[in-house]
N, C-alpha and C positions, 0 to 999 in steps of 0.2 A: 510540409501534407499533414491533415488531423488523424490522431492516432485512434481508433475504434478502440470501445472501451472492451472487445474482446480480445483483441489483441493485448491490450493492457494485464488481462484476466491470464493471457496464455503465459504468456514472458513470465509472471510471477509465481506460475504455479508450475510451470518447466524449474524453473531454478531454485526454490526453495520449499519445503511441505510448509503447506498451508491449512490451517486449521479452520480459517473464517475467516473470509476476505470480501468487503463493499467497498464498492468501486461508486464512485456517484462525478459523474459530469457533470462542472456547474458550469459548463457556456453554451446550454439547452440546447446539445446536437452534436455541436460543431465539432468537438474531440480536442481543444483545444487548451482545457483548464480540466483538471479532475483530483480529488480528493482523493485518498484511498485509507480506510483500518485493513491493516493486517496484522495476523494472529498466527504467530509460530513456534514450534520450538526451536525453531534454529536461532531466534534471538536471547535465549535462555544464556544469563551473565556475561550480557552486552550493555553497555550502555545505552540512552538513547541517541545519542552522536554516533556512537558506531554502529549503531540499527539502522538509522537511515543514510549513514553513508553506503552500508550495503543497497540498502536499495536502490540508491542513487547510480550505484554503480553496475548494477543488474540494471536498471532501465534508461542508461545514458542515451543511450541512442533516441530513447522515443519522449525523454523529458528533453532535449535537444529540440525536437518537433511543436512543445507542447509553453502556450504561456506560461502558464501558470501550473504546479504541480505542489501538494502537499499532501504529508503522512500522519502516519498515529501509529506505530509501532508495539507490541502488546505479545506478553510472553501469554498462552493459554490459564495461567494461575493470574496473572493482571488482568485477561477477560473476564473471567469469571469472577472474580473481585468486584471488575465496572459492572458488569450485570448486575451482582447482590445490590451494589448500590446504587443501580436505576442508571446509569452514566454514559450506557451504550444503547 
């Protein structure tokens, strides 16, 4: 069963504090492939692998129903630096 963008958004926002969230349905609307950019203070002090494991655990039921899922996880400070460089 496809996952809706709204369900994915709600699952993330209900689990951790998020200051910025971008969700892109890369499957032309069928809900089987998503790319997300998550900016959260919950990532402070965590390496990228730990951040991704955290998100994978939070979304394990949703990810199990998808064909593909990619994520980019940043702290608010990292996000601000990426914005300043024009990388986001």
